[in-house]
C-alpha positions, 0 to 999 in steps of 0.5 A, spaced: 499 499 499 503 507 498 505 511 503 505 519 503 512 518 502 511 514 496 508 520 493 512 524 494 518 520 492 514 519 485 513 527 484 520 528 485 517 533 492 518 533 498 514 530 504 511 537 506 509 539 500 506 532 499 502 533 505 499 540 503 497 537 497 493 532 501 490 536 506 489 542 501 492 545 506 497 551 504 500 553 497 502 549 492 505 552 485 500 549 479 506 545 477 508 542 483 500 540 484 499 536 478 505 532 480 503 530 485 496 529 483 499 524 478 502 521 483 496 519 487 493 517 480 499 512 478 500 509 486 492 509 488 494 513 494 490 513 499 491 517 506 489 512 511 484 515 517 490 516 521 494 519 516 488 524 515 487 526 522 494 527 522 494 532 517 487 536 518 489 536 525 482 532 528 480 526 527 473 527 522 470 523 526 463 526 531 461 521 537 454 519 538 451 517 545 444 512 545 441 508 552 440 504 548 441 500 540 434 497 539 427 500 537 425 503 531 426 510 535 433 511 535 435 507 528 432 512 524 436 517 528 443 514 527 441 513 520 440 521 519 447 523 522 451 517 518 449 520 512 450 527 513 456 526 516 458 522 510 456 527 506 461 532 509 467 527 509 466 525 516 465 518 520 460 516 526 462 513 532 456 510 537 456 508 543 451 506 547 448 502 554 445 497 555 438 499 558 439 496 565 442 497 571 446 504 572 444 507 567 448 514 569 453 510 570 453 507 563 452 513 559 458 517 562 462 511 560 459 511 554 462 518 553 469 517 556 469 512 551 468 516 544 472 521 548 478 516 548 477 515 541 478 522 539 472 524 536 472 532 535 464 533 537 459 530 541 452 528 540 448 525 546 440 522 547 440 521 554 437 524 560 440 520 565 445 525 564 445 531 570 448 537 569 454 537 574 456 531 569 456 536 562 460 541 567 464 535 569 467 535 562 471 541 562 473 544 555 470 539 552 462 541 552 463 546 548 463 541 543 457 537 544 450 538 543 444 534 546 438 531 542 431 531 545 434 532 553 435 539 555 440 541 560 441 548 563 449 547 564 449 548 555 442 551 554 444 553 546 447 546 545 440 543 547 435 542 541 428 538 543 420 539 542 416 541 546 413 534 548 407 538 553 405 540 547 405 533 544 402 531 549 396 536 549 396 534 542 394 527 543 389 529 548 386 534 543 385 529 537 382 524 543 377 529 544 376 532 537 373 525 535 368 525 542 373 520 547 371 522 554 373 515 556 380 513 555 385 510 558 393 511 558 400 506 558 405 511 560 412 511 558 418 510 565 417 515 570 424 517 571 424 521 564 423 527 563 421 527 556 416 522 558 413 526 563 412 531 561 408 528 555 403 524 560 403 532 564 401 535 558 395 530 555 393 529 562 393 537 563 388 538 556 384 532 558 383 536 565 381 543 562 376 540 558 372 537 564 375 530 565 376 527 572 384 525 570 384 522 578 379 516 575 383 514 569 386 507 567 393 508 567 399 503 567 407 505 567 411 501 562 417 501 558 417 504 552 418 497 549 413 493 544 412 487 550 411 492 555 405 495 551 402 488 551 403 487 556 399 493 558 394 492 554 393 485 557 392 488 563 388 493 562 383 489 559 383 483 564 381 490 569 375 490 566 375 498 566 370 502 561 374 506 555 374 508 548 380 510 547 387 508 549 394 513 549 401 510 549 407 514 550 410 512 544 409 508 538 413 502 540 408 500 545 402 502 541 405 497 536 405 492 542 397 494 544 394 493 537 398 486 537 395 484 543 388 487 541 388 483 535 389 477 539 383 479 544 378 480 539 378 487 540 377 491 534 381 497 532 378 503 531 371 499 532 371 497 539 378 501 541 381 507 537 389 508 540 392 513 539 401 513 538 407 518 541 413 519 536 410 518 529 416 513 527 417 508 521 412 503 525 406 507 526 405 508 518 406 500 517 402 497 523 395 494 522 392 498 522 396 504 521 397 508 527 396 515 529 401 518 532 403 524 534 409 527 530 415 529 533 420 532 527 426 528 530 429 530 522 429 537 524 430 536 530 437 532 529 440 536 523 440 542 526 442 540 533 448 536 527 449 543 524 450 546 530 455 541 532 459 542 526 459 550 525 462 549 533 467 543 530 470 545 524 468 553 524 462 550 518 457 556 517 450 551 517 444 554 518 441 553 525 434 553 527 431 552 534 423 552 533 420 545 531 413 544 530 409 539 533 402 536 530 400 529 529 398 524 523 392 521 523 391 514 521 386 508 521 387 506 528 383 513 530 376 514 530 369 517 532 368 514 540 362 508 538 356 508 544 359 502 547 366 502 550 371 496 550 370 492 557 371 485 557 376 480 560 381 476 555 378 469 554 
């Protein structure tokens, strides 16, 4: 495999001159540029990642930390980041937790792993960290962007969405379809964004005269299995309801699966609305009505802000992301009778 020294030797120039041509930094004469390019082509020279890092003074890598590598939520976001970085000649390094045990410790270890690999900047998607953890990063915190979670230590580097508004819009969609007997499968109460969407949902219902204290509410883990188990619990409780709000799409898809098995027709017997509007919502059966979170816009703007900081780019950045509801087949007008049956 050819090296930069081979290129310099064949072109009849010094190593420094060849390096300037490869890195694109520094002046060389047109004739010298042409000789080096010809040598590169003749040798089939491709600089290694280590060589490019030495030439540019950067690793050309962006680190991404996510709490767990599973499901349909994080994968599209990783795809957005990776595609955009590749287009810019950069690379993505991913670290992730295992979803069990000490999530804060896992996040800190994951970020340390990425920093040790020399990543030029970091994107984190975790609510497990505390503000003191961000402060503890020292100078590195200036090259960090948080997606979907706010930190008071770095407010201008946080890109998130209004989850309380998302919850309100979910409630509004059910109320507009005349639903008042409503059940809820909430996400983990330790996650601030989960709490915000449920609080917004309940506030909107209360403002429309619904006694939320009498509603059936279960907390689950954002997984399809969790949604399936909670839906089973709802049916077996005998609680009367005409609609179910699930705090994310994966739990909603799990609930739809259980209802199909239990002979409960969605939306004829029971309407279901999810949250996030992930690809699974569009292709579930029936197709799932869901609160649409503008994850692409949030991710792209957070990434642009980070690349501006790390590589002195001038990409436009916005921080306002609209939240809407995508109406699909799982939501219908409330029927005269609501679900109240036990699974067979």
